[in-house]
C-alpha positions in Angstrom: 0.0 0.0 0.0 1.3 3.5 -0.9 -0.1 6.8 0.4 -0.7 9.7 -1.9 2.0 11.8 -0.4 4.6 9.1 -1.1 3.3 8.6 -4.6 3.7 12.3 -5.5 7.3 12.1 -4.5 8.0 9.4 -7.1 10.2 10.5 -10.0 8.6 8.1 -12.5 5.1 7.1 -13.4 3.6 3.7 -12.4 2.7 1.4 -15.2 1.1 -2.0 -15.4 3.7 -4.8 -15.5 6.5 -2.5 -14.1 8.9 -4.5 -11.9 9.9 -2.4 -8.9 12.0 -2.7 -5.7 10.2 -1.3 -2.6 11.2 -0.5 1.0 8.6 -0.1 3.7 7.0 -1.2 7.0 5.2 -4.5 7.4 1.9 -4.2 9.3 -1.1 -6.3 10.1 -4.6 -5.2 9.1 -6.4 -6.6 12.2 -10.0 -6.5 10.8 -9.1 -9.0 8.1 -6.0 -10.5 9.6 -3.9 -9.6 6.5 -0.3 -8.5 6.3 0.5 -5.4 4.3 3.5 -3.3 3.4 3.3 0.5 3.9 5.6 1.7 1.0 8.2 4.4 1.9 10.4 4.1 -1.1 10.1 2.6 -4.6 12.4 2.4 -7.6 12.3 0.5 -10.9 14.0 -2.9 -11.0 17.2 -2.9 -13.1 17.2 0.9 -13.8 17.0 4.1 -11.7 13.9 6.0 -11.1 15.3 9.1 -12.6 16.3 7.4 -15.8 12.8 5.9 -16.1 11.2 9.3 -15.4 13.5 10.8 -18.0 12.4 8.4 -20.7 8.7 8.6 -19.8 8.6 12.4 -19.9 10.8 12.5 -23.1 8.4 10.2 -24.9 5.3 12.2 -23.8 6.7 15.6 -24.7 8.0 14.2 -28.0 4.6 13.0 -28.8 3.3 16.6 -28.4 5.8 17.8 -31.0 7.9 19.9 -28.5 11.2 18.4 -29.8 10.4 18.7 -33.6 13.2 20.1 -35.7 10.9 22.3 -37.8 10.0 24.4 -34.8 13.6 25.3 -33.9 14.7 28.8 -34.9 18.0 30.0 -36.3 20.3 32.0 -34.0 20.7 35.7 -34.9 23.9 36.4 -36.8 24.8 39.6 -35.0 23.2 39.6 -31.5 23.5 42.8 -29.4 22.2 41.5 -26.1 22.8 38.0 -24.6 20.7 36.6 -21.7 22.3 34.0 -19.4 20.2 31.8 -17.1 22.6 30.0 -14.7 24.0 30.1 -11.2 25.9 33.3 -10.5 28.4 31.4 -8.3 29.3 28.6 -10.7 32.2 28.3 -13.1 29.9 28.1 -16.1 28.9 31.8 -15.9 32.5 32.8 -15.7 33.4 30.7 -18.7 30.5 32.2 -20.8 31.4 35.8 -19.9 35.1 35.2 -20.7 34.3 33.9 -24.1 31.8 36.6 -24.9 34.2 39.4 -23.9 37.0 37.8 -26.0 35.0 37.4 -29.1 32.8 40.5 -29.0 33.4 42.9 -26.1 30.7 45.3 -27.2 27.9 42.9 -26.3 25.4 43.6 -23.6 25.2 40.7 -21.1 22.2 40.2 -18.8 22.6 37.5 -16.2 19.4 36.0 -14.7 20.7 34.3 -11.5 19.0 31.1 -10.6 19.4 28.0 -8.5 20.4 25.2 -10.8 19.7 22.2 -8.6 17.6 21.2 -5.7 14.0 22.1 -4.7 12.6 25.1 -6.5 15.4 25.2 -9.1 13.2 24.3 -12.1 10.6 27.0 -11.2 13.4 29.6 -11.0 14.9 28.6 -14.4 11.5 28.8 -16.1 10.7 32.1 -14.4 14.1 33.5 -15.6 13.4 32.5 -19.2 10.0 34.3 -19.1 11.6 37.4 -17.5 14.2 37.7 -20.2 11.5 37.4 -22.9 9.6 40.3 -21.2 12.6 42.6 -21.4 12.0 43.0 -25.1 15.6 43.5 -26.3 17.3 40.2 -25.6 18.4 38.5 -28.8 19.4 35.1 -27.6 19.3 33.2 -24.3 21.9 30.7 -22.9 20.5 28.2 -20.3 23.2 26.1 -18.7 25.4 25.0 -15.8 28.5 22.9 -15.2 28.6 19.1 -15.1 27.2 16.9 -12.4 25.3 13.6 -11.9 21.9 12.9 -13.3 20.3 14.0 -10.1 22.3 17.2 -10.1 21.1 18.0 -13.6 17.5 17.0 -13.0 16.2 20.5 -12.9 16.8 20.8 -16.6 14.7 17.6 -17.2 11.6 19.1 -15.5 8.6 19.6 -17.7 8.3 23.2 -16.3 11.7 24.1 -17.8 11.0 22.3 -21.1 7.8 24.1 -21.7 9.3 27.5 -20.8 12.0 27.0 -23.4 9.5 26.0 -26.0 7.3 29.0 -25.2 10.2 31.4 -25.4 10.0 34.0 -28.3 13.8 34.3 -28.1 16.1 31.6 -29.5 17.4 29.4 -26.6 20.8 27.6 -26.5 21.2 24.8 -23.9 24.6 24.2 -22.3 24.0 21.8 -19.5 26.9 19.8 -18.1 29.5 18.2 -20.3 29.3 16.9 -23.8 28.1 13.4 -22.6 25.3 14.8 -20.5 21.9 15.0 -22.2 18.8 16.7 -20.7 15.3 17.3 -22.0 16.3 21.0 -22.1 18.7 20.0 -24.9 15.9 18.5 -27.0 13.6 21.6 -26.5 16.3 24.2 -27.1 16.9 25.7 -30.6 20.5 24.6 -30.3 22.4 22.3 -28.0 26.0 23.2 -27.0 28.3 20.6 -25.4 29.6 23.1 -22.9 28.8 26.6 -21.6 32.0 27.9 -23.4 30.9 26.3 -26.7 27.4 28.0 -26.2 29.1 31.4 -25.9 31.1 30.8 -29.1 28.0 29.6 -31.0 26.0 32.8 -30.3 28.6 35.4 -31.0 30.6 36.3 -34.1 34.3 37.3 -33.8 34.3 41.2 -33.8 37.4 41.4 -35.9 36.0 39.1 -38.6 32.8 41.2 -38.6 34.8 44.4 -39.1 36.8 42.8 -41.9 33.6 41.6 -43.6 32.0 45.0 -43.3 35.1 46.5 -44.9 34.8 44.2 -47.8 31.1 45.0 -48.2 32.0 48.7 -48.1 34.6 48.3 -50.8 32.2 46.4 -53.0 29.4 48.9 -52.4 31.8 51.8 -53.4 32.8 50.0 -56.6 29.2 49.3 -57.5 28.2 52.9 -56.9 31.2 54.2 -59.0 30.3 51.9 -61.9 26.6 53.0 -61.7 27.6 56.6 -61.5 29.8 56.2 -64.6 27.0 54.5 -66.5 24.5 57.2 -65.6 27.0 59.9 -66.6 27.3 58.3 -70.0 23.6 58.2 -70.4 23.4 61.9 -69.3 26.1 62.9 -71.9 24.1 61.1 -74.6 20.9 62.9 -73.6 22.7 66.2 -73.5 24.2 65.6 -77.0 20.7 64.7 -78.3 19.2 67.8 -76.6 22.0 70.0 -78.2 21.1 68.6 -81.6 17.4 69.3 -81.0 18.2 72.8 -79.9 20.3 73.3 -83.1 17.3 72.3 -85.3 15.0 74.6 -83.3 17.4 77.5 -83.8 17.4 76.8 -87.6 13.7 76.9 -87.7 13.7 80.0 -85.6 16.0 81.7 -88.1 13.7 80.6 -90.9 10.8 82.2 -89.1 12.8 85.4 -88.5 13.7 85.5 -92.2 10.0 85.1 -93.2 9.1 87.9 -90.8 11.7 90.2 -92.3 10.5 89.4 -95.8 6.9 90.1 -94.8 7.9 93.5 -93.3 9.9 94.4 -96.4 6.9 93.4 -98.6 4.5 95.5 -96.6 6.9 98.4 -96.6 7.2 98.0 -100.4 3.5 98.0 -100.9 3.2 101.1 -98.7 6.0 102.8 -100.5 4.5 102.1 -103.9 1.1 103.2 -102.7 2.4 106.5 -101.4 4.3 106.9 -104.7 1.1 106.5 -106.6 -0.6 109.0 -104.3 2.1 111.5 -104.9 2.0 110.8 -108.6 -1.7 111.4 -108.7 -1.4 114.5 -106.7 1.4 115.9 -108.9 -0.6 115.1 -112.0 -3.6 116.9 -110.5 -1.5 119.9 -109.6 0.2 120.1 -113.0 -3.1 120.0 -114.8 -4.8 122.2 -112.3 -8.2 122.0 -113.6 -10.6 122.4 -110.8 -12.9 119.5 -111.9 -10.0 117.1 -112.2 -8.7 118.2 -108.9 -12.0 117.6 -107.1 -12.3 114.3 -108.9 -8.8 113.4 -108.0 -9.5 114.3 -104.4 -12.5 112.0 -104.4 -10.2 109.2 -105.6 -7.8 109.6 -102.8 -9.9 108.1 -100.0 -10.8 105.2 -102.3 -7.2 104.5 -103.1 -6.3 104.8 -99.5 -9.1 102.3 -98.6 -7.9 99.9 -101.3 -4.4 100.3 -100.2 -5.3 99.6 -96.6 -7.2 96.5 -97.7 -4.2 95.3 -99.7 -2.0 96.0 -96.8 -4.3 94.1 -94.4 -4.6 91.2 -96.8 -0.9 91.0 -97.3 -0.2 91.3 -93.6 -2.7 88.6 -92.8 -1.2 86.3 -95.3 2.3 86.9 -93.8 0.9 86.2 -90.3 -0.7 83.0 -91.5 2.6 82.0 -93.1 4.4 82.8 -89.8 1.9 80.7 -87.8 2.3 77.8 -90.3 6.1 78.0 -89.8 5.7 78.0 -86.0 3.3 75.0 -86.2 5.8 73.1 -88.4 8.5 73.9 -86.0 6.5 72.5 -83.1 5.6 69.5 -85.1 9.3 68.8 -85.9 10.3 69.2 -82.3 10.5 65.9 -80.4 9.6 67.8 -77.2 6.3 68.8 -78.8 5.5 65.1 -79.6 6.3 64.1 -76.1 4.0 66.8 -74.6 1.1 65.2 -76.5 1.5 61.9 -74.6 3.8 60.0 -76.8 7.2 58.6 -75.7 10.5 57.5 -77.2 11.5 54.0 -76.3 15.2 53.0 -76.4 17.1 49.9 -75.5 19.0 50.1 -72.2 22.3 48.7 -73.6 22.7 50.5 -77.0 20.2 53.4 -76.6 18.8 52.5 -80.0 15.4 53.9 -80.7 12.8 51.1 -81.1 10.5 51.5 -84.1 9.4 47.9 -84.6 8.3 45.4 -81.9 10.6 42.8 -83.5 13.6 44.8 -82.3 13.0 43.6 -78.7 12.3 40.3 -77.0 10.5 39.3 -73.8 12.4 40.0 -70.6 14.5 42.7 -72.2 14.8 46.0 -70.4 14.0 49.3 -72.2 13.8 53.0 -71.3 10.7 55.0 -72.1 11.5 58.8 -72.4 8.5 60.9 -71.5 8.0 64.7 -71.6 8.9 64.7 -67.9 11.2 61.9 -66.8 11.9 58.4 -67.9 10.6 54.9 -67.2 12.7 51.8 -67.0 10.5 48.9 -68.2 10.8 45.2 -68.7 9.2 43.7 -71.9 6.7 41.0 -70.7 5.4 40.0 -74.2 6.1 41.0 -77.8 3.0 41.4 -79.9 3.4 42.1 -83.7 0.6 43.5 -85.9 0.0 41.0 -88.6 -1.6 43.6 -90.8 1.6 45.6 -91.0 
């Protein structure tokens, strides 16, 4: 017979068919005259109670998927804050701190001191893991201690500790005992290190190597930027050359317009001059003949001639204005900038800057540049569609 208080102290679960060795007190149950043994201690036959409890709990938690590899998270490449859950008085914490300072002295180290064996140790370890998660800036947690017997390391086999490791949002590295020691915390952790020193090495990069790598990245970045700037400068030079050619053609058209305006002014002035010459001629003829009727008749002709002259002048001036507007319209139509302002674009290849006039000049996946009235678009050809009617 075993009392409930004694059963709760057992390290393993009772199963049908399990052979055990017991120690207790033999008593007599007087009502029925039967002998009975009051159990005070029980252990599995052929193996220790702790080992059996270890295997039973391992199988149960594994069945829940707590030890699955697909739930384990990678360690951060460049952690800034390391949390350590261990005894503040043990050699393990000193080994971890020494390795962290040697490899990356700029790290922030937060020690969560706990009892690593004995009554209440498992609860302290689980609470420390939760507390480090609540801080919000810890990048990785090391849970460990130095070597010892299975009983010494038992706190790291407690279900409470295993579930705290699994529930942690921060990657956890277990470093319990020596390389030959295996605990359930090792199965639950995101990484198992054979020793506390190895755990410290696993979670930290060597600062000098990081600096060297950053130097290489900086050099490569500078080279890439220099190459890109050179490429963009060449494209800018081509664009400026194209713009200069366009400006030259615009200047030519402007000169043609100026020439047309000059010719128009000269023509108008010629018409006016000839008209006034006719007026003076008529006036001279009237004066020379001096007959009063002819003079009066001539004077009546002057307003008509002036009106006709003004009509001719207005007609000629309007025709010249229309010619000037036609020249300006032709100039705008010839300008590529005018075409772009109407919503069209000039498409060029990225590599050769060749203007694309036919869809067969490009292929799917090729990059092109569309020049707009304001800015450019870098595009990738998804599909080439040719017009069969062309």
